[in-house]
N, C-alpha and C positions, 0 to 999 in steps of 0.2 A: 594629042594636043596638050601642052602644058598650061596650067592655070596661070593667069596674070600674076605678077609679083605681089600686088596688093592683096589678092585672095590668099596667098600663102602667109603673108605677114600677119593678117588679122587673127587667124587661129593661133599662131605662135604667141602673139601678144596676150591673147585671152588665156591660153594655157599657162604662160609665165605668171600671170597675175594669180591664177588659181593655185599654182604650186607654191608661190611665195606666201600665200595666205594660209594654205591648208597643209603644206608639206607632203609627205608620202601618203597621207590620208586621202589626198585628192584622187589617187588611183582607184581606191575603193569606191569613192563617190562616182567616178566616171563609169565604173562597171556596174553600178547598182540599178536595180529595177524597182520602180516606185509606183504605188497606186495612190491617187488623190481622188477622194470621193466628195463631190460638190465643187462647183465653179462659180459661186456667187461672191459675196462680199469678202470673206476670208480667202476663198478659193482663187480669185484673181490675183490677190497679193501673194499667196503662197506659190502659185504656179510660176509667177515672175521670179520669186526667190529661188525656186528649184532649178529653173532654166538658167538663170544667171550664175548660180553656184556650180553648174556643170554636171548635175545628176544625169547619168547616161541615158536612162529610159524612163519616161513618165507616162502613165496611163490615167486618163481623166474620165470620170463617169458623172453625168448630171442629166436629169430628166427635164429640167426647166428650159424655158425659152426667154429671150431677152425682152424686157419692157423698158419703156421710156424712163421710168423711175429708177432703173438700175444705173443709169449713165452718170449720176453724180458721184459715184464711188467705185463702181466696177470698171476700172479704167481700160480693161482689155476690149471693151465694147464701144461702138460708135452708133450714130443715128441710123446708118445704113444697115446695121445688124439687128434692128428691132424685129422681133418675132422669129428670129433664127435660134438655133440650138446654142445654148451657152457653152457646152462642152466643145462643139465643133469650132465655134468662133474663137474660144479661148486658145485652142490648139493652134489655129491659124495665126492669131495675134502674137502669142508668146513665142511661136517658132521663129519669128523675125528677130527676137532678141538674141537667140543663139541657135543657128541652124544646125549645129552639130549634135544637139540633143534629139533623141528619137521621141516623138510624141504620138500617142494613140488616144483617140477620143471616142466616147460612146454616148450617144443621145439615148439614154435608157435608164431604167430604174435599177438601182444597185441590188434590189431584192429579186430581180429577174433570175430564172433558173440558169441562164448562161454564166452567171457569176457565182459559180459553186465553190466548194472548199478547195478543190484541186486548183482552180484558177487563183484563188487567194493565196494558196501555198507557193505560187510561182513568183511572188514578190518578196523583196528584202524588207520592205517597210511600207506601212499604210498610213496615210494622213486622212483624218476626218475633217471636212469643212462643210458639214451638213446643216440642214435647216429644220430638222424635226427629231424628236427623241426616238420615235419608232425606228427610223432608219439608223440612227446612232446605235441603238441597241442591237440591231441586226448586224451591223459591221463589227461591233464589239464581239458578238457571239461567233461570227465567222472567223475573225482573226484569232480568237482563242482556240477554235476548232482546228484552224490551219497552223497554229503556233507561229504566227507572224506578229512582230511588234506593231503597236498602233499608237500614233500621236493624235490624241483627241483635242479639239479646240472649240471655242465658242465665244461669242460676244453678245452683250446686251447694253446698248448705249455706250457709256464710258467704261464699263466693266468688261473684262476679258479673262479667259482661263485657258491654260494649256496643261494637259495631263498625259503622262507617259504610261502606257499599258503594256506590260510584258507578262505573258502567262506564267503563273506560279511565283512571280517575283514582285509584282506590284498590284495595287488595286485595279480592278477592271471598272468599266463604266457603271456597272450595276452593283458594285460592292457596297455602296452607300444607298440606302433606301431613299428614293426620291418621291415626294408627293407628286401625283400626276398633275403636271402643270397644264393650264389651258393655253397650249402653244400650238400654232398652226402654221405650216409652211406656206409662203405666198405662192409657190409654184402650183398649188392646188386651187387657188382662188379663181384663176382665169379659165380653168378647164374642168377640174374635178372637185368641186366643193362637196363637203360632207357634213358641215356643221353650220349653224346660223351665222357665226362670226365670219365665215368665209364669204357668205353672201352680203353681209353688211359692209365689209371692207371693199368688196367688188363694186357695190353701189356707190360708196363714198369716194373711193380712191381711183376708180376706173370710169364708171358710167357718168357720174356727175362731172368729173373733170373733162371727159371727152365732149360732153354736150355743152357745158357752160364754162369750162376752163380752157387750158391749153391742150388741144387735141394731140394725142400720141402720133397722129399722122400729119400734123403740121410741122414737119421736119423735112430735111432733104430727102429726095426720092429714095426708095428702097434700092438696095444693091441688085442690079439686073445683070451683073457681069457673070463670067463663066464659072466663078466660084460659088454661085448661089446654089441652094440645095437641089432644086429641080424646077422645070418650067411650070408644072402644075401649081406648086406653092407660090411662085412669083405671080401667077395669074390670080390666085386667091388673095394675095396681098393687094393687088391692084383693085380687085372688086371691093375689098373692105375699105380701102382708102376712098374710093369713089362713093361708096354708100355713106360714109361719114360726112364727106363734103356735101353731098346732097341733103342730108338731114340738117346740117347746120345752116345751109342756105335757105331751107324752108321754114326756119324758125318763125313762129308767129302765125303760120298758116293753119287752116283747119286740118290738114293732113299731117302736121308735125307729130302729134302723139302716135298716130298710126305708124309712121315711118320709124320712129324710135322703137316702138313696141315690136314691130315685125322684124327689125334687125336683131335686137338683143334677145328676144324671147321666142323667135321663130327661126329666122335664117341662121343665126350663129349656133343655135341649139341643134338644128338639123345638120349643120356641118360637123359639129362634135359627134353626133350620133353616127356619122359615116366613118369615123375613125375606129374601126372594129377592134384594133389592138388595145385601145384605151378602156374598153368595156368588157374585157374577158373576165375580170373579177369584180366588176362594179355594175350596178344597175344603170341602164341607159336613162338619160334625162328625157322628159316629155315636152315637146314644143307646144306653145300656146297659140291659139288662133284668135286674132284680134276681133273679128266679127262675132264669134261665139261668146267671148268674154264680155264684149260690149253689150250684147243683148241681155246677158245675165245681169250686168250692172244696171242697165236701164230699167229692168223689171223691178229692181229694188227701190227705185224712186228716190234715192238719197243723193245729196250733193257732197262734194269733197270736203267742204268746211265742216259739216256736221259729223262726218266720219272721223275726220282728223282730231276733233275735240275728244273723242273717246280713246285717249292715249293709253289707257290701262287695259283695253281690250285687244285681243288678237283678231285682226281683221281677216275675213275670208277673201277668196280670190276676187270676187266682184267689188268688195270694199277697197281692196288694194288697188284695183284698176281705176276706180273712181278717184281716189286720192292721187294716183300716178298722173292721170290726165289733167286733173285740176292743178296740181303743183307744177306740171310742165308749162301750162299756160301762164301761171303767175310768174314763174322764173323767166320765161321768154319775154314777157312784158317788161320785167325789171331790167333785163340785160339790154333789150332794144332801146329802152328809155335812157339807160346809162350811156350807150353808144351814141345816141342822138345828141347828147349833151357834150360829147367830146369834140374838140377842135384840133386843127392841125394834123389830121389824119390819124389820130390816136384811137379812133373808134374800134379798129380791127384788133387792137391789143387789149381792149377792155374785157375782163372776165369776171365771173362770180366765184366766190370762195365759200366752202362749206362752213357753217357755224351751227353747232348743236343747239344754240339758243335762237336760231332763225327758223321759224316754223316752215317757211317755204322750202328751204334746203333740206330740213329734217324730214318733212313730208315726202319729198321726192326720194330720199335715200331709204326711208322706212318702207315705202310702197314698192320700190324697185327691189330691195333686198328680199322682201317677203315673196314677191312673185318669182324671183329666182329660186328661193327656197322651195316653192311649190313645184317648179320645173324639175328640180333635182330630188324631190321627195324628202325634203328636210323640214323640220318643225319651224313654223313661223314664230316671230316674236312681236310683242306689243311695241308701239311707238316709244313708250316710256323706257322699255328695256334697251331698245336700239339706241336711244339718246345716250344712255349711260355707256354703252359699248363703243359707240362711234365717236364719242366726244374726247377721248384721251389717246391721241396718237403721238408716239415718241419716235423720231427718226433714228436710223443707225448712224454711227460715227465712223467715217472713213479711216481716221488715224488709229482708232482702236483696232480695226481690222488689220491695218498695216503692221502695228506693233505685235499683235497676236501671231500673225503669219511669220514674222521674223523670229519670234520666240519658238515657234514650232520647229524651224530649221535648226536652231541652236540646240534644242533638246534632241533632235534627230541625230546630230553629230555624236552626242554622248552615247546614244543607243548603238549606233553603228560601230563605234570604237570599242564597244563592250564595257564602257565605263558607267554602268547603270548606277553605281554608288554616287556618281556625280550628277545624275539627272535630278530634276526638281519638278514639283508641281508649282506652276507659276500663276499668279493672279494679278490682274490689272484692276485698280479701283481709284477713282478720282477723289473720293472722300477721305481716304486714309492719309496718314502722315507721309507715306511713300507711294508713288504711283505704281511701282512694281514690287510685289511681295512674293516670296516663295517659301516652300517647305520641302523637306525630304520626302521621297516617295514612301507611301505607307504600304505595309505588307497586305496581301489579299485578305479579305474578310472570309473566315472559314464558313460563315453562314450565307455566303453569297449564292443566290439561286442560279448564277451563270457560270462563274469560274470555280465555285466550291463544290463541284460534283465530279464523280468518276466519268471519264469520257472515253468512248470507243466508237468504232464503225460497226455497222451491221450490214452484211451483204445480203441482198434480197433478190430473188428471181421474181420480177414483177408479174410474170404470166401465171405463177403458181402459188406464191407465198400468201398465207393468210395470217391473221392475228393469232390464231391458235398455234401455228407453227412457232411463233415467237414465244408464246407462253409455255408450251410444253417442251419443245426441243431445246430452246436456249435458256430461258429463265429458270425453269424447274429442273430439267435433266442436266444441263451443262453447268449452270451457275449455282444451283442448289437453293433457289428461292422456295419458300413455303407457299401456303395458300393466301397469305395476307400481303398482297402488294397491288399496286395500281399502275396503269400505263396511260400516259397523257401526252397530248401534243399542244400546239398553240391554240387549237380550237377548244379543247376541253378533255375530259376523261374518256378514254376509249375502252378501258377495261378495269374492273375491280371485282371482288368476289360477289358483289350484288349486281354487276352489270356484265352479263355474258352474251348479250345479243350480238356483239360484233365479232365473236370468235371465228365464225365461219366466213367472214368477209375477207376479200383480198385487200392488200394494202392500198391499192389504187382506189377501191371503193370507199375507203376511209379518208381519202385525201392525203395519204402518206406517200410521197414520191421521193425522187432522188434529192439528196442534200437537205431533206427535212429532218427535224429532230423529234425523238421520242424520249420522254422522261419516265424512268422506272422508280417508283417510290416504295420502299420496303416498309410495311406497316406491322412487322413482327414486334410484339410488345416487349419481349425480353432482350433481344440482341439484334436490332435492325441494322441493315447495311446502309451506307451512305447512298444518296441518290445516284442513279446511273443515267447518263445522257448518251443516247445512241444516235449517231448520224447515219442516215440511210444511203447506201450505195446500191444502185440497181445494176445487176449483172445477170445475164442468162447463164444459169447453172446446168450441169448435165442432168438429164432426166432421172438417172439412177441415184442422184444425190439429194440431200434435203434442200428445200427451197430457201432456207435461211441459214446463215453461218456467221460466226465471228472470225475475223482475220487472225486473231491471236487469243490465247487463253487469258482470261481476266481474273485478277484477285481483287475483290471489292472489299475495302476496309469496313469494319463495323463501327457504328457511331459511338458505342460505349468505350471503344479503345482509342478514341481520338484525343490527343493532347493538344489543346487549343493553342498554347504558346508555340509548340513545335510547328504547327500547321499555319501559323502566321507567316512562317518562312516558306512552307511548301503547301500551297492551298489546295491543289487538285486532289479530289477525293474527300470532299467535306459535305456536310449536311446543309442544304439551303432551306430557307423557309419555303412552304408550298408555292408553286407557281401556277397550278391548275386546280380545278375543283376535285374533290374526292376525300377519302378518309385520310385524316392526318392526325398524328399524335406527336406532340412536341413538349419538351420539358419547359417549365416556367423560366428556368435559368437561361435557356437559350433566347427566349423572348426578351428577357431583361437585358442580356448582353447586346442584342440587336438594338434595343432602345438606347443604350448607352452609346453605342457606336454612332447612332444617328445624331445624338446630342453633340458628340465630339465634332462630327462633321459640320454641324450647324455653326460651331464656334470658330471655324477656320477663317471666316471673313465674309463680307458681303459678296465679294466677287464670285465665290463658289456657289452660292445659292441663287445668284441672279444671272449667271453667265453661261447657261447651258446651251444656248442656241444662237448660231449665226443665221441670218436670213429667215426670220420668223416673226410671228405675231404672238404677243403674250397678253393674255387677259387675266388679271388677278381677281377680278370680282365684278359683279354687275353694278355695284354702287359707285365705287371710287377707284377701281382698279385701272391700271395703265395698259394700253395696247401698244406693243412694239412692232413696227412693221419694217421689214427689210427683206430684200430678195436678191 
């Protein structure tokens, strides 16, 4: 059966437009295989651009789910998509723009073992549209190990940045030392908080809004059609919507504090605890019992007002509970009074807004945040500290995301054409004389701890290999290392001359598995080698062979023979500053050069120092720092 004429005409018209704009280069685009990590603010815009440009195959990875707050800028999502996977919905929505592009979506963490180096190697180009520095650094390291070009991007308010990263030819994400910023992805706030700010933002932007503002579930019904994830999840959404409606309807009653408490500190926590995959590498939260906490609070004999005035103290669970219940009653009375004064049916639309100078709203947020911190084993904060952290919220700017995503694709064209000399580092900033500024790509930093090292694979038989096999058979016998060297991974030092306890342990016992990294640092005083980064490949080797092996013979350069100017052009095989604890010996001149490099980086413009994350929360300080929320 032949397709209707209209079905034939549309692809032909689309192809004609692509070829007129891109020429013969369109064939390369059409056959390309692309990875996009992150489907939030930048990710939605970027995926739209990739699909409409005609990239042949695009894979999307994102762990986050859709919140109501996403809908004002992440245009691939609608009300019916709330609480669904961003990656899966983005695939469905973007696929309608161009059904001839192959899209694959993964509702998963990019750091999961399934996304190994071989998987990264299968792509022609990778785009980063991530919401936290840790994940950015991971993708940067994996792309370098897989030798795949990376287009890095980020936005903060009106500022944006696009960076082209090609191994050995341009700076990588870690080439410039970055102060550890207080940045936190919003995707962790709802499910896996790990720091006080996560809990503060949850209390202010989620719980307070749900109870006294515009509820996330006061929107058209969730999608119950056949494209929904599964029947069990739909039923969970129905239960959550029903529970929220019940709570709001009971406002002002004696049971109101109990219903709020039991939903967010008991029922919701128990549901999270049942998601076993989420807690494989994290400690499970502990649900709270209303009656138990209530008895503890009553035995203290304090009222909410007296506890609230001690704003410099860190309240215990009982004190937080007292303030929580007291503030709930105060806010309920205020909202009901405001609704009673409304006429012409406007009462239903009357809501309360958070104000850091409003004690009622601040008490509720402080107590709720601290109790959530207790649930997840996080340190609580004083009301005074919470006021400073919750009082400065800066929203993301949709147009910045759109401009940044467009610049990503333009830079990708230059990389794919092999015209790296034409690629640029691009900055968006509202305060400058020009909105868009750019500079040539800088060569790799020879002192970079990620791209300035010698890299190789290490084949390991997981059933037999021990750390001693690596030390004796590979490092000493094969590569000629002396006695003064250390072995480290992301956790810390595994071996040095003063730490030999781990030599008899298997790699699996040390947490060293497939696609993990080991760093070898030569501490020879006279003529040390550059650092060696080994990527682990787990393969069952013959019993009569050694349990560890190098796929090829390595020649590791010596630090003293490195010409810095030469290796600005060829960075691989250089000395980075230490990345893990252990014995380290570094010349003062290297430290000074790293400092100068950092100063130069700072002078590039505001956009570079403030635009490292899309979809994040930034807290500059407890007194007057800003918090940027985007997801």
